[in-house]
N, C-alpha and C positions, 0 to 999 in steps of 0.2 A: 905219722907222727915223728916228731924228732924225740932223741933219746932223752929220757927222764932225768931230771936234776936230781940229785941226792945230797943228804948231809949225814955224818956216820959217827958223831962225836957224843961220849958216854954222858956228857953234861946234858944233853938234849934227853935223856931220859928221866931227868927229874920232872915231877908233876907239872910244876910251874912252867917249865921250859916246853914240855909236851903239849900244853894248852895253848902256848903262844904259837907254836908250830902248825897246831891243829887250825887254828884261829886263820892263819895264812893259807890254809889249804892243803897242808901237807900231809902224809900219814907215814907210819913206820912199817915196814916187814921185815922179816928175817931171812936170811938167803938160806942156802943148803947148809952152809958152815955155821949158822947160828949169827953171824954179824947182821946187826938192824942197820938199815938205812932209811932215809927218808925221801918220800918220792913227790913229786910236783908233776905230774902229766898234764901237758899241752891242753889235751882233750878231755874231759871230765864227764861222767854219767851221773844223771841225776833223775830222780822220779819227781816229776811236776805235781806238788802237792793240791794245787786246785784242778789237775787234768790227768789223773792217775786212773789206770782202769783194773777192776776185778775181774778176773776171768768168770762167765757165768757158772761153769762146773764148780769152781771152787767157793762161789756165793752158795750154791746148792750144798756142797759139803760143809760149809760152814754151820748151815742151820741144822743140819743133819748129824753133826759130829758130837763126839761126847768129851772134847775137849774143854779145859778151864784155862784160863790166861791169867798171869799175874805179871807184875811189873817191879823189877828190883829187889826181888826176894832172895835170888839165888845167883846173882851176879858173876860171882867167880866161878860158881858150877857150869855156868853157861860158856865162859871163857874157855875152860879146861874141856869142855864137850867139843867144841868148836876146834880145839886144838888136836884132837884124837884121830888123826888122819896119817896114814903111811908118809905122805909129804905135806907139811905145814910149814907156813910163815909165821906162825905164832909159838915163837921159841919160849924156853923157860925163863929168859931175861925179859922178855917182852911182857910176860905174864906179870912178873915182879913189878914190872914199870905200870903197868894197869892197875895193880894194887894201890898204888899212889894217886891214880885218878879216881878210883873208888871214892878214896878218903875225901877227896876235894870235892867229889859230888858231881862231877863232870862225866862217869862212865855208866850207862843204862843198859838194862836187857829187859827184853820181851820174855818171858817163859811159858812153855806150854805144857799143860799135864794131862795124862789122863791115866784114870784109875791112880790118883796120887803119885804117878811117878813121872818124873821128868822126861820128856819125850822128843822137846824140839825148842827152838828160841834162837834168839839172836842177839847181839850187842852193838853198841857203838859209842860215840863221844858226844856229848852235847855242850854247845857254847853258846849263850843267848839264842837266839832264833833259828840256829844251823844245828842239825843233827847228822855227824857223819858216819854212817852203817860202815862196820868192820866184818862181822862174819856171822854166818847162822849155820845151825846144825839140825839135822832131823833123824829120828830114830824110827819113827812110823811115817808112812804116807802122808805128805801134806802138811806135815806139822811146821815147817820153815816157812811154806808159804802163808800158811794162817797166821804165822808170829807176823809176817811183814804186813798183813793187813792190819793187824791189830796196831803195829807201828804208826802205820799211816793214819790210821783212824785217832790214835793218841796225839801226833803231832799236829793234825788239823784241830782238835779239840783244844790244844793249848796254845794254838796261834804261831807254830813254826813257820819259817819262810822257805827253808832249804832242805832237803833231805839229799844228802850225798852219798852213791852207791859207788863211787870210784870208777870202775871199769863196766863195759856193756857184757851182760850174757843173757843167754837164751832166756833163761829162768827169770832176769829182772826185766827182758823186753815185754814180757806177757802182761806186766803192771804198768806199761807206759814209759819207762825208762828210757832216757835220749842222752845223746852224747851232746856238749857244748862245748864251745872253746873256752880257754881259759878265762879270757877277758871277760866273756858274759859270766862265768862261774864267779868271776872277782864281783861283779856287780851285784849279784845273788848275795855274795858274803856280806857287802856292804849295808843291802838293805836288810839282811837278818841281824846285823848288829845293831840295829838302830834302836833295840829295846831287849832287856832283860826277860827272858822266858824260861820258865822252870819245867823240867819235865815232869 
C-alpha cells in the first residue's frame, strides 16, 4: 500500500467541510502531537452488509446477556469513552469538531448498557447510504462486539449500502471484514449516495 494522502487545514474541521471529506472517503486522525490529518488509504476495509458474519459464540452470548442497547442517546459520552486510552487519535480538538457533526445529525452511536451503566459502544458518521465507523470501546467482555452486531442489524434494517471500517483488524475480520481497492470503494460510495437514508 502506498503512503496515505492527507490534508491538514483547520477549515476542514468545520462540520460542512468534514461531511464533504467523509463523502469522498477521507477520515480524520490526530497524531501524537494533536495535529489532525485527513487520510485516504488506497486499500479500504469494509464489512459487507449483505454477507457479514456473526461468530456462533457471540450469537449465543447475545441471547443470554443482560445488555440493553440504545442509539444516539449518549453520543458524546461514547466518543469520550473511546478517547480514554493511553494513546489515542481522538484529540480534544477532534472531539470539538465531532460536536458539529452531532449538530448536523451525521454522527451516530450505538450504546451498550448493563445494569443501567454505559459499558460499551461505538460511533461513526453517516452520509446518505454510507456509514463510516470510527471507534468503539468496551468496559466489560463482548460489549463492543455486541454493539457492532447491533450496528450491522440497524444499517441493514434502514437500507444502508456501505459499512466502512477503515483498516483490517483481527477483531473485525471475525465479522467478515474484507479489504478492497479504493476504486471498488468509490463504486460503493457512488451506489450509497443514490438515495437518502436516515440512521
